[in-house]
N, C-alpha and C positions, 0 to 999 in steps of 0.2 A: 953550544953545553948538551952530552952524549950520557946519560947516568941511564944501569942496564935493573932493566925495575922484571920483577920474573922470569929470565930472564928475555923481553925481550927489552927494548931501545928508544930512551926515551929522552927525544929535538926538546921536547917542548920549552924548554927553561932556555934562557943565554944565557945568567948568573946562575951560583950560586946559589946551588936552596934551603929552604929548610926544608928538615923531614915535617914539620906538619903546611909549608905548604905543597909539597907533593904531596898528601892526601890530600889536600881537599881540591886541586890539581885529579887527584882517582877517583874523586867521591868517596870516599874513605873516613875521615876528618872523622866521622860519628859512631860509628864499628866496631869492635876491639876488633883490635894483630896485634902480631905478634912482631916487631920490625928485625932484620938482622939489616948490619953495612961492615961491605967488606967483613964477613962472620962474623961479626960483632954480637950479638946482642945487648934491644936496647932495653931500656925505663922506659915506657910511657913519660919520665917524668924527661927522662934528653929530648923529647919530639922536636918541641921546642927550644932548643939549642943545637944540635944535633944539621949543622952543614956536612950540606952533600958535594962536593965538589965533581968540576967531572971526572968518566971514569970511573965514578960510582956505582959498584954491584949490588943494588936495593935489592932484599928476597923476603918480602907482605905474606903474614898468611893469616884467616878471617878465623880467630875459634868460635862456633857455633856449639849454640847448646845440642843434648838429645837424647835419644834415650831405645 
């Protein structure tokens, strides 16, 4: 299965995967992030129920505070 994450192809999964599983694989599960799947922004409560299919395009933005 092929997912594009921030412009990079990810083939680590053999079957559809939930957004939360992708975040765990990328070691981003505990960080504040904003996620867009196929040009649709997700609310964090949607991560565990959003299933990424083959060919999905995912954009992940890490939220950082600064001043």
